[in-house]
C-alpha positions, -999 to 999 in steps of 0.1 A, spaced: -239 -591 -515 -217 -612 -538 -220 -647 -550 -251 -669 -544 -267 -655 -513 -299 -666 -494 -322 -637 -488 -354 -633 -469 -378 -609 -486 -412 -594 -476 -436 -579 -502 -466 -559 -489 -498 -552 -508 -520 -521 -505 -545 -521 -476 -576 -521 -498 -566 -553 -517 -581 -587 -512 -564 -613 -490 -534 -631 -505 -547 -662 -488 -578 -664 -510 -579 -698 -526 -583 -684 -562 -552 -662 -557 -532 -690 -541 -539 -713 -572 -530 -685 -596 -499 -675 -577 -486 -711 -578 -492 -713 -615 -475 -680 -622 -446 -687 -598 -439 -721 -614 -431 -702 -646 -406 -678 -630 -393 -695 -598 -359 -701 -614 -342 -676 -637 -304 -681 -640 -290 -662 -611 -322 -658 -592 -344 -685 -576 -375 -685 -553 -369 -714 -529 -398 -708 -504 -427 -685 -498 -458 -680 -476 -488 -658 -483 -505 -638 -455 -534 -615 -458 -516 -584 -468 -480 -596 -474 -459 -624 -488 -427 -637 -473 -401 -654 -496 -367 -670 -493 -348 -665 -525 -313 -671 -538 -296 -644 -559 -262 -640 -574 -256 -604 -564 -277 -573 -559 -286 -569 -596 -300 -604 -598 -320 -598 -566 -334 -565 -579 -343 -580 -613 -357 -612 -598 -379 -593 -573 -391 -569 -599 -404 -599 -619 -419 -616 -588 -436 -584 -577 -451 -579 -612 -463 -615 -612 -479 -611 -578 -497 -579 -589 -509 -594 -621 -522 -626 -603 -540 -605 -577 -556 -583 -603 -567 -613 -624 -583 -631 -595 -599 -601 -579 -611 -583 -611 -591 -553 -600 -566 -531 -618 -538 -507 -610 -510 -508 -584 -510 -536 -559 -477 -534 -540 -473 -510 -511 -438 -498 -517 -406 -516 -523 -397 -550 -510 -378 -554 -477 -349 -579 -476 -324 -594 -453 -294 -614 -463 -290 -647 -445 -254 -654 -437 -252 -682 -411 -269 -717 -408 -288 -704 -377 -302 -674 -396 -313 -696 -424 -329 -721 -401 -348 -693 -383 -359 -678 -416 -372 -711 -429 -393 -717 -398 -405 -681 -398 -415 -681 -435 -430 -716 -437 -448 -713 -403 -458 -676 -406 -496 -683 -407 -492 -703 -375 -474 -674 -359 -502 -650 -369 -529 -673 -356 -510 -677 -323 -509 -639 -320 -547 -640 -322 -548 -670 -299 -565 -691 -325 -539 -719 -329 -540 -751 -309 -506 -764 -300 -516 -800 -307 -527 -793 -343 -498 -787 -366 -508 -786 -403 -487 -775 -433 -499 -741 -446 -516 -745 -480 -508 -709 -488 -471 -716 -487 -444 -738 -502 -444 -760 -471 -454 -790 -491 -421 -788 -510 -399 -784 -480 -378 -814 -473 -366 -803 -439 -396 -812 -418 -392 -837 -389 -395 -873 -402 -432 -877 -393 -442 -851 -418 -425 -868 -448 -457 -889 -455 -476 -856 -463 -452 -843 -490 -465 -841 -526 -459 -866 -553 -426 -859 -572 -445 -857 -605 -464 -825 -594 -452 -793 -609 -431 -774 -584 -438 -737 -579 -405 -732 -561 -369 -739 -572 -346 -763 -555 -320 -745 -534 -284 -745 -547 -265 -727 -520 -249 -748 -492 -266 -727 -465 -301 -733 -479 -296 -769 -489 -276 -784 -460 -260 -758 -437 -292 -749 -418 -298 -785 -408 -270 -782 -382 -296 -765 -360 -323 -792 -363 -351 -801 -386 -383 -780 -385 -413 -791 -365 -446 -779 -380 -459 -774 -345 -433 -748 -335 -440 -711 -332 -413 -693 -350 -396 -663 -335 -397 -628 -351 -369 -623 -376 -355 -588 -374 -356 -564 -403 -377 -585 -426 -412 -572 -418 -443 -588 -403 
């Protein structure tokens, strides 16, 4: 990996840990991530929190920037979870998994997969109504500007503090749009090699 690259990342937490979708943790995660979402050659552009894992889309300028950035993000996730749950000790279940995104189609699929991941998990359990399409509050969906036009009215006020960085790479800013805006009612397909 060389130059600014878009990367899909999955971080898993240990099985006995509380859900990452707990409201207290989500609020703490947003606060913590806002302080570290952009660090020179590393940026967190999007994320979603699931019960035992987090999906992220990051931009990194090379392997070293990715490794250092993910070390910081992993530490922040662990500290936030320990703070909100009253726990201590290790939180992450091994190293992060990542997949470089090289084409507009791969980025478009990864965006839908990450931002609509909770919907995908609900569909697996047959608990999602196709007619109801809401933005996931345990994700950066509210900051995503690539939703179909009818969603634009639900986006946050520009004065709110962002917990994710604005994308800089062509693929993550513009290129993916060649394959269409994202509908919050779609069910994303599995993205290979990036985890559940």
